[in-house]
N, C-alpha and C positions, 0 to 999 in steps of 0.2 A: 438614628433612635436608639439609646443607652437598652441592653439585654438584659440590665439589673434593676430593681429588685426584679426577682421572675415569679411567675404566679407561684411557687412552690416556696422561695427562700427569699425574705424579706430584708435582705441587708443589702449595702452596699458594699464596693468593690474596696479590699484592706481588710475586712473586717474579720476574713478566715485567713489562717497561717497556711503555709504550704502545703502542710500535713494534715488531713483530715482521720481523728478516729471516729468510725461508723457502725457504733452498735446498731440492733433492730431496735432495740426498745427504747423509747426516749428516758426512760425512767434510769435508766443504764448510763445513760448520756449526761444525765442531772447525778448520777452517782458519781463518776468518773470526775467531771469538773466539782465537786462539793469536796471531795476526797483526796485529788491528785492535783486540781491546778490552783495555782495564786490567781488573784485579782481577777477572778473568771466572771466573763459578762456574756451575759444571755443575748446573742446577737440573731437569734431567729426563732420564733414560736407561733410559725403561720402553721394553721391546723393540728397547732400543738406538738408539731414535730421541733423537738427543743435544741438549739447549735447554741454552744459556749464557743467563746476561746479566751485563753488563759495563758501561764506560763507552768513548763513543766521542767524545773533545776534551772531555769533561765532563759529557755527555747520557748519562743510562740505556738501554741497548739492549740487547736480544735478538734470539740469532739462532738458529732451530730447525729441524729438518730435517722435510720435510712427506712424503717417501717418494713413489713414481710414479704417477700416475694420480690421477684425479677422486676416487674413492672414498677414498682415504689425505688427500689436502689439504682434501677434504669436512671430515672428520674432525676433523682439528687445527684448521684455520683456525672449524671451528664451534663447539671447544671455548673456542679463545683468543678469540675474540670473544665468546661468550656466558657464560663461566662465568669467565672471568682478564681482564675488562675492558682486555682489551688493543682499541685506535683503530684502528691500521691496521699492516695485515700487510704487506709489500715482498716478493714472491717474485722470487729472484734465480736463474734454472733456463737451462737450457740449450734449444735450439730448433734444428730441421731446416728448413735454407733453401730459402724457394719464392721469393721473389723473387730474380733472379738477376743484379740490379745488389748484393747484401750479397757478402762476403765471411765465412772462418771467422774466428771473434772481433769478428763485428761485432756491438753492442749496438742493441738493438731494445725501443723502449717500447711496450706493447699498449693500445692506446686502446680495443679491442673487442676479441672472442673468440667467434668461429666455432666450432660443434661437431656434431659426429654424435651427442653424447652425451645421454641421455636427464633428466640430471641435473634437470634443469627441472622438468620435469614434476610433483615433487613439490610448487612452488607454487601449483597450481592453474590456472594459466593455460591457454588450451587453444588458444593459439599457441605463435608461437616465440620467446625469449625471447634480448635480445641484449644480455647484460650489459655495461656500461662501467666504464673503471677509474677513480678518485677524481679528479677534475678537478684540484683544490690536488695531490696528488702527483706528477700527470702533468705541470702546470706547472712544480714544482717541480725536479722529474727534466728535463724539457727546458731550464730556464733553468741549471740547474749542470754538464749535458752542455757546455752552449755555454761556460760560465765554463773548463773544463776541458780545451777544444778538440777534444773526444769527438762525434764524428757518430754522431747517435742519431735513426735513424729512428722515426717516430710512425706505427702506423696497426692496422689489424686485425689479425690471428693465426687459428692455427686450432688446437683443443684437440680432439685426436681421444681416443678411446676404445679406440681398437685402435692397437698399434704396428704390428704385420706386417699391414698392410691388404691383402688383397687387392682389395680394389675401385679401388683405384690414385687417389687425389682429387687429386694434386696439383697437374698439368695445369690441372684444371679452376679449382681454387683458386688458381693463377696465375694464370690469366685474368680473375680477379675482383679482382687487388688484394695478395691476401693476403701476407703479408711472410715468416711461418715457420711453423712446424708443433709444437707440444708436446702436453702431457697435462693441464696444471693449471688452467689460468687462469679458465676455462669458471666451475668448480664455485667457485674464489674468488672471483670477482668477484657470481658471484650469492649466495653464503653473507654476504657483506661486504652487498651491497644491502639482502639480509632483516634484519641484523643494524642497518642504520642507520649500517655502520662505514666505512671506509676501506680501499680496496687498489690494489695496483698492480704488475704483472708487467715486470720487467726482463727481458730475457732476451739469451743468447750464441751468437751460432751456431755450433754445434758440427760440423756436418755439410750435407755438401750431399745429396740423395736422388738429382739428377738426373745429378751426375757421379760420384759415390761416393766422392769426400773427406771428412776426417772426424779428429778428434782423439780421441786415445786417452784412456781413464778419468784418469789419472793427469793428462794436461792442463785437462782439463776440471775435475777435481777443484782444480788448484792455480794454473792461468793467467787465471781471468776476473775480472782483481781491476779493468778499470773498471767493469762492472757492480757490483761488490762497494761501490767506493769511491763513487760516486752515490748508491749506496742508504745508507750511513753515513752522506752527507752532509745526507743530506734527511730520515733519520730524526728 
């Protein structure tokens, strides 16, 4: 029996490009499709999680939302990697600032992800997994950012299972050189490693938990263009 369509993605094989850009927000996926892709076609709208396939500078590219958190991106990235022939997923998401040398709208590339999640336990390893980005994608993104004149720090980030975290780990993570916090990369990198595929997270700083500064929902949806353009250039 065919694995497609899946319970979460209502597409057929071939509907997705080899590279999928994956924002958390479905509206950000539509923004990219409307503003950057030509001949964009809606290929998935199951549960309102919009996925589009079109062309960027002559290359076939797809963009689909992941939703929030590791369980959600875990489902979508698993199905894309294992059932739809996707080779590369580039997460383009928002993150909270930990390293205070960053600024609102700074772009960060996640070399590896620390986490408080138990997502990795399913793979049977009895230690602490430390999943990394695909080197080819990471190097391509760093080179592209340099060509575009975009400052893009590369380093460890933190993927949390908890948004309103009563344990308040940010100060400890700051002392360990962690750049920023979000909720998806750890699961994405582990799924890519298990499937033998490639993943990269490019993140834009949307808020600073230490100072209370932050961008509103519309700004997060429509103004993170540097991150989007780097991802599209390397897709």
